[in-house]
VOKOL-406688 format. One line per field, with one value per residue (C-alpha): residue number from 0; residue in three letters; chain; x, y, z. Coordinates in Angstrom, 1 decimal. Layout:
// VOKOL-406688
resi c(NUM; ...)
resn c(ALA; ...)
chain c(A; ...)
x c(X; ...)
y c(Y; ...)
z c(Z; ...)
// end
This chain:
// VOKOL-406688
resi c(0; 1; 2; 3; 4; 5; 6; 7; 8; 9; 10; 11; 12; 13; 14; 15; 16; 17; 18; 19; 20; 21; 22; 23; 24; 25; 26; 27; 28; 29; 30; 31; 32; 33; 34; 35; 36; 37; 38; 39; 40; 41; 42; 43; 44; 45; 46; 47; 48; 49; 50; 51; 52; 53; 54; 55; 56; 57; 58; 59; 60; 61; 62; 63; 64; 65; 66; 67; 68; 69; 70; 71; 72; 73; 74; 75; 76; 77; 78; 79; 80; 81; 82; 83; 84; 85; 86; 87; 88; 89; 90; 91; 92; 93; 94; 95; 96; 97; 98; 99; 100; 101; 102; 103; 104; 105; 106; 107; 108; 109; 110; 111; 112; 113; 114; 115; 116; 117; 118; 119; 120; 121; 122; 123; 124; 125; 126; 127; 128; 129; 130; 131; 132; 133; 134; 135; 136; 137; 138; 139; 140; 141; 142; 143; 144; 145; 146; 147; 148; 149; 150; 151; 152; 153; 154; 155; 156; 157; 158; 159; 160; 161; 162; 163; 164; 165; 166; 167; 168; 169; 170; 171; 172; 173; 174; 175; 176; 177; 178; 179; 180; 181; 182; 183; 184; 185; 186; 187; 188; 189; 190; 191; 192; 193; 194; 195; 196; 197; 198; 199; 200; 201; 202; 203; 204; 205; 206; 207; 208; 209; 210; 211; 212; 213; 214; 215; 216; 217; 218; 219; 220; 221; 222; 223; 224; 225; 226; 227; 228; 229; 230; 231; 232; 233; 234; 235; 236; 237; 238; 239; 240; 241; 242; 243; 244; 245; 246; 247; 248; 249; 250; 251; 252; 253; 254; 255; 256; 257; 258; 259; 260; 261; 262; 263; 264; 265; 266; 267; 268; 269; 270; 271; 272; 273; 274; 275; 276; 277; 278; 279; 280; 281; 282; 283; 284; 285; 286; 287; 288; 289; 290; 291; 292)
resn c(MET; LYS; LEU; GLN; VAL; PHE; ARG; HIS; LEU; TRP; GLY; ILE; ASN; PRO; SER; LYS; ASP; ILE; LYS; THR; ASN; LEU; ARG; VAL; VAL; LYS; VAL; LEU; LYS; GLU; LEU; GLY; TYR; ALA; GLY; VAL; GLU; ALA; SER; LEU; SER; ALA; ILE; GLN; ALA; HIS; GLY; GLY; SER; ALA; PHE; LEU; GLN; GLU; LEU; ILE; ASP; HIS; ASP; MET; LYS; LEU; ILE; VAL; GLY; ILE; TYR; SER; GLY; TRP; THR; ASP; TYR; GLU; PRO; ASN; ALA; TRP; GLU; ASN; LYS; SER; VAL; SER; ALA; HIS; LEU; LYS; GLN; PHE; GLU; ASP; GLU; ILE; ASN; GLN; ALA; HIS; GLU; LEU; LEU; LEU; LYS; PRO; VAL; MET; LEU; ASN; ALA; HIS; ALA; GLY; ALA; ASP; HIS; TRP; ASN; ASP; ALA; THR; CYS; HIS; GLU; PHE; PHE; LYS; ALA; ALA; SER; ASN; ILE; GLN; HIS; ASP; ILE; PRO; ILE; ALA; HIS; GLU; THR; HIS; ARG; GLY; ARG; VAL; LEU; TRP; ASN; PRO; TRP; ARG; THR; LEU; ASP; MET; LEU; GLU; ALA; TYR; PRO; HIS; LEU; LYS; LEU; THR; MET; ASP; PHE; SER; HIS; TRP; VAL; VAL; CYS; ALA; GLU; ARG; HIS; LEU; ASP; THR; GLU; TRP; ASP; GLU; GLU; TRP; LEU; ASN; LYS; VAL; ILE; PRO; HIS; VAL; LEU; HIS; ILE; HIS; GLY; ARG; ILE; GLY; THR; ASP; GLU; ALA; PRO; GLN; VAL; THR; ASP; PRO; GLN; ASP; PRO; HIS; VAL; GLN; GLY; SER; VAL; GLN; ARG; PHE; ASP; ASN; LEU; TRP; SER; LYS; ILE; TRP; THR; HIS; GLN; ALA; LYS; THR; GLY; LYS; GLU; ILE; SER; THR; PHE; THR; PRO; GLU; TYR; GLY; PRO; SER; PRO; TYR; THR; GLN; MET; ALA; PRO; PHE; THR; GLY; ALA; PRO; LEU; SER; ASN; VAL; TRP; ASP; VAL; CYS; ASN; ARG; GLU; THR; LYS; ARG; GLN; GLN; LEU; ARG; PHE; GLN; ASP; PHE; ILE; SER; THR; THR; LYS)
chain c(A; A; A; A; A; A; A; A; A; A; A; A; A; A; A; A; A; A; A; A; A; A; A; A; A; A; A; A; A; A; A; A; A; A; A; A; A; A; A; A; A; A; A; A; A; A; A; A; A; A; A; A; A; A; A; A; A; A; A; A; A; A; A; A; A; A; A; A; A; A; A; A; A; A; A; A; A; A; A; A; A; A; A; A; A; A; A; A; A; A; A; A; A; A; A; A; A; A; A; A; A; A; A; A; A; A; A; A; A; A; A; A; A; A; A; A; A; A; A; A; A; A; A; A; A; A; A; A; A; A; A; A; A; A; A; A; A; A; A; A; A; A; A; A; A; A; A; A; A; A; A; A; A; A; A; A; A; A; A; A; A; A; A; A; A; A; A; A; A; A; A; A; A; A; A; A; A; A; A; A; A; A; A; A; A; A; A; A; A; A; A; A; A; A; A; A; A; A; A; A; A; A; A; A; A; A; A; A; A; A; A; A; A; A; A; A; A; A; A; A; A; A; A; A; A; A; A; A; A; A; A; A; A; A; A; A; A; A; A; A; A; A; A; A; A; A; A; A; A; A; A; A; A; A; A; A; A; A; A; A; A; A; A; A; A; A; A; A; A; A; A; A; A; A; A; A; A; A; A; A; A; A; A; A; A; A; A; A; A; A; A; A; A)
x c(-16.2; -16.2; -13.8; -13.1; -11.6; -9.4; -8.4; -4.8; -4.1; -1.1; -2.4; -5.1; -3.4; -4.6; -6.2; -5.3; -8.8; -9.9; -13.4; -12.2; -10.2; -13.0; -15.4; -12.9; -14.6; -17.9; -17.0; -14.8; -17.8; -20.3; -17.4; -17.5; -14.7; -14.7; -11.7; -8.6; -5.2; -2.4; 0.3; 0.7; 1.9; -1.0; -3.4; -2.3; -1.7; -5.5; -6.7; -5.5; -8.1; -10.9; -9.8; -10.1; -13.5; -14.9; -14.0; -15.9; -19.2; -19.4; -18.4; -14.8; -11.8; -8.3; -5.0; -2.2; 1.2; 4.2; 8.0; 11.4; 13.0; 12.9; 9.7; 7.2; 9.5; 9.9; 12.7; 16.4; 15.4; 16.5; 19.2; 21.9; 20.8; 21.7; 19.3; 18.7; 17.4; 15.0; 13.9; 13.2; 11.2; 9.2; 8.2; 7.6; 5.1; 3.8; 3.0; 1.8; -0.8; -2.0; -3.0; -4.8; -8.3; -9.9; -8.0; -6.6; -7.7; -4.1; -0.5; 1.0; 5.1; 7.6; 10.8; 14.1; 16.4; 17.4; 21.4; 21.0; 22.9; 21.3; 22.7; 21.5; 17.8; 18.0; 19.0; 16.1; 13.4; 14.2; 13.8; 10.7; 9.0; 9.5; 7.5; 4.2; 1.2; -2.5; -3.4; -2.3; 1.0; 1.8; 5.0; 5.4; 7.2; 8.2; 11.4; 13.7; 13.0; 14.3; 11.3; 12.1; 12.6; 10.7; 14.3; 14.9; 11.0; 11.6; 14.5; 12.7; 9.4; 11.1; 13.1; 10.2; 6.6; 4.9; 5.6; 2.6; 2.9; 1.2; 1.7; 2.6; 3.6; 4.5; 7.5; 8.9; 7.8; 9.7; 12.7; 13.0; 12.0; 9.6; 6.0; 7.1; 5.0; 6.5; 6.1; 8.9; 7.6; 4.0; 5.9; 7.9; 4.8; 2.6; 4.6; 3.8; 0.5; -0.5; 1.6; -0.6; -2.7; -3.5; -3.2; -2.1; -3.3; -1.2; -0.8; 3.0; 4.9; 8.3; 9.9; 7.4; 6.1; 2.6; 0.6; -0.7; -4.0; -5.3; -8.1; -5.1; -5.0; -1.6; -1.2; -3.5; -0.9; -0.1; -3.5; -4.6; -1.0; -2.0; -5.8; -5.0; -2.0; -5.4; -7.4; -5.3; -4.8; -8.4; -8.6; -6.3; -7.5; -11.8; -10.3; -8.7; -11.7; -10.7; -13.7; -12.3; -10.0; -8.4; -7.1; -5.9; -5.7; -2.4; -1.7; 0.5; 0.5; 3.5; 6.4; 4.7; 2.4; 4.1; 4.7; 4.8; 8.1; 9.0; 5.8; 5.5; 1.8; 0.7; -1.0; -3.5; -5.9; -5.0; -8.5; -10.6; -7.9; -8.2; -11.9; -12.4; -10.2; -12.0; -15.4; -13.3; -12.1; -15.5; -17.0; -14.3; -14.2; -18.3; -17.6; -15.2; -17.6; -19.7; -18.0; -16.7; -20.1)
y c(-8.6; -6.0; -3.2; -2.6; 0.7; 0.5; 3.9; 3.7; 5.5; 7.5; 10.5; 10.2; 11.2; 9.6; 10.9; 10.4; 10.1; 6.7; 7.7; 9.9; 7.2; 5.0; 7.7; 7.4; 3.9; 5.0; 8.0; 6.2; 3.5; 6.0; 7.4; 4.8; 2.4; -1.5; -1.3; 0.7; -0.6; 0.4; -1.0; -3.2; 0.2; 2.4; 0.2; 0.1; 3.9; 4.0; 2.0; -1.4; -4.5; -1.7; -0.1; -3.6; -4.3; -0.9; -2.3; -5.5; -4.0; -1.8; -4.5; -3.0; -5.1; -4.9; -4.8; -5.0; -3.4; -5.4; -4.6; -6.1; -3.2; 0.7; 0.1; 3.0; 4.6; 6.8; 9.4; 8.7; 4.8; 3.0; 0.5; -1.4; -4.7; -8.4; -10.6; -12.9; -9.8; -8.7; -12.0; -12.3; -9.0; -10.1; -13.4; -11.7; -9.2; -12.1; -13.5; -10.5; -10.3; -13.6; -12.9; -9.5; -10.0; -9.3; -11.5; -9.2; -9.9; -9.7; -8.6; -6.0; -5.9; -3.3; -6.0; -5.8; -3.1; -0.9; -1.6; -5.5; -7.2; -10.4; -13.0; -11.3; -10.6; -14.1; -15.1; -13.1; -14.1; -18.5; -18.1; -15.6; -18.4; -20.7; -18.8; -20.3; -18.2; -18.5; -14.7; -13.4; -11.8; -9.2; -7.3; -3.7; -2.3; 0.5; 2.8; 1.7; -2.2; -4.9; -4.2; -0.4; -0.5; -2.7; -4.5; -6.0; -6.8; -8.8; -10.6; -11.6; -12.5; -14.5; -16.8; -16.4; -17.2; -17.5; -14.0; -11.4; -7.5; -4.4; -2.0; 1.1; 2.1; 5.8; 4.9; 3.4; 6.5; 8.6; 6.9; 5.9; 9.5; 8.2; 7.2; 4.2; 4.4; 3.3; 0.4; -1.3; -1.0; -2.3; -5.1; -6.4; -4.3; -7.2; -10.2; -8.1; -7.8; -11.0; -10.7; -7.8; -8.7; -5.1; -1.7; 1.3; 4.1; 7.1; 8.8; 10.2; 12.1; 11.6; 14.2; 13.4; 10.1; 12.3; 14.9; 17.9; 16.9; 14.5; 17.5; 19.4; 19.9; 20.2; 16.6; 14.7; 13.0; 11.2; 10.6; 9.2; 7.1; 5.6; 5.0; 3.3; 0.7; 0.3; -0.7; -3.2; -5.1; -5.0; -6.6; -9.5; -9.8; -9.9; -12.1; -14.5; -14.9; -12.7; -11.8; -9.2; -6.4; -4.2; -0.3; 1.8; 5.7; 6.2; 10.0; 10.9; 14.0; 16.6; 16.2; 13.5; 16.5; 19.0; 22.1; 25.9; 27.4; 29.0; 28.1; 24.4; 24.9; 21.8; 22.5; 20.5; 18.7; 15.0; 13.9; 15.6; 14.1; 10.6; 10.8; 12.2; 9.6; 7.0; 8.2; 8.9; 5.1; 3.8; 5.3; 4.3; 0.5; 0.7; 2.2; -1.1; -3.5; -2.1; -2.7; -5.6; -7.3)
z c(-8.8; -6.5; -5.3; -1.9; -0.6; 2.6; 4.3; 5.9; 9.4; 7.6; 8.4; 10.5; 13.8; 17.3; 19.8; 23.7; 24.1; 22.4; 22.1; 19.5; 17.6; 17.9; 16.0; 13.2; 12.4; 12.1; 9.8; 7.6; 7.5; 6.3; 3.9; 1.8; 3.2; 3.2; 6.4; 7.8; 6.8; 9.6; 10.8; 14.3; 15.9; 14.7; 15.9; 19.4; 19.0; 18.4; 20.8; 20.4; 20.9; 21.2; 18.1; 16.6; 17.9; 16.9; 13.5; 13.8; 15.6; 12.2; 9.9; 8.6; 7.8; 8.6; 6.1; 8.4; 7.5; 9.2; 8.5; 8.6; 9.7; 9.8; 11.2; 9.9; 8.5; 11.5; 11.0; 12.2; 12.7; 10.1; 11.1; 8.6; 9.9; 9.3; 6.9; 10.2; 12.4; 9.6; 9.3; 12.8; 12.6; 10.2; 11.8; 14.5; 13.6; 11.4; 14.6; 16.1; 13.1; 13.5; 17.1; 16.7; 18.3; 14.1; 11.6; 8.4; 5.4; 4.2; 4.9; 3.2; 3.6; 4.0; 3.9; 3.5; 2.3; -1.2; -0.3; -0.4; -3.2; -5.2; -2.8; 0.2; -1.6; -2.3; 1.0; 2.7; 0.2; 0.7; 4.6; 4.3; 2.0; 4.6; 7.6; 8.6; 7.9; 6.6; 6.1; 2.2; 2.3; -0.5; -0.3; -1.1; -4.4; -2.0; -2.0; 0.9; 0.3; -2.0; -4.4; -4.8; -8.5; -11.8; -12.2; -9.0; -8.7; -12.0; -11.2; -8.0; -9.4; -12.0; -8.7; -6.9; -9.0; -6.0; -4.8; -4.4; -4.5; -3.4; -6.5; -5.4; -8.8; -7.7; -6.0; -9.4; -11.3; -9.3; -9.2; -12.9; -13.3; -16.1; -15.9; -17.5; -20.3; -23.2; -25.3; -23.9; -20.3; -20.9; -22.1; -19.0; -16.5; -18.2; -16.3; -12.9; -13.1; -12.6; -8.9; -8.0; -4.8; -3.4; -5.0; -3.2; -4.9; -4.8; -7.7; -8.1; -10.9; -12.1; -9.7; -6.7; -5.4; -4.2; -6.4; -4.3; -5.7; -8.9; -9.8; -10.5; -14.2; -15.0; -13.8; -15.5; -17.4; -14.5; -13.3; -17.0; -16.5; -13.0; -14.0; -17.1; -15.3; -12.5; -15.2; -16.2; -13.1; -12.8; -16.0; -15.0; -11.9; -13.2; -16.1; -13.4; -11.0; -8.5; -6.5; -4.4; -5.6; -2.6; -3.1; -0.9; -1.5; 0.0; 0.2; 2.8; 5.4; 5.3; 4.4; 1.9; 0.3; -0.7; 1.9; 1.7; 1.6; 5.1; 7.0; 6.2; 5.6; 3.2; 0.0; 0.0; 2.7; 2.9; 4.1; 1.6; -1.1; 0.2; 0.1; -3.3; -4.7; -3.0; -4.3; -8.0; -7.9; -6.8; -10.0; -12.2; -11.1; -11.7; -15.2; -15.7; -14.4; -16.7; -19.7; -19.4; -18.6)
// end
């Protein structure tokens, strides 16, 4: 099994000069990334077809984030949309992803809404499962969405065993306000792990979705907890014969990264954090593979 690390375009602000955006691809390639992850609007903002061609020219892969509502989590853009409206946008974005110059290796779905009741969630997933596509779709465990907490997710996985996940554990940890590391938690997590297709590798804490810097000695308990979970996912993937494991170190810009009071200055450099975490996880994966042979 090989590890492919993707760099999310979140936090890489597009330039008005398309050539500047295109040069980012070569830089990311040299840093060891296998591809980029981005929403449809982010791809367009970075150059659209020209950006995708640059990925192709550098043998880089693509993961596309698709939405059913609250697109890109833009401030003040949340709407209380009907299920049919969510489904329409969901299908539209799936179709747009299929038409891209570079075929995505997977789609990361931000689907549904956190306030839906069980019946509404079932209505969405039943209809969504009938939408035609030939690109793997993984639904992210993300706040604001159907799978914002593990208990709802477990219910959906039981009802729809074909469902695949992008595991962003930081959302569950901050929602539960604990590391979800008891023996009981390990029991139900073992039911979730087989559904994980993709990892969003951002380390959070029980009080925040993102640590300022994983090198900080004060957050090493969180680092160990998240690393342990990701290793368990790798173990399951290896045992089931998966050839490629994908990982995105999705550390976000302000206000996701903590800011200094009054000045609003970010307390860490997200570019550096993502790159350091990429190298650290690549080394961890090498150790994992060497010990499982």
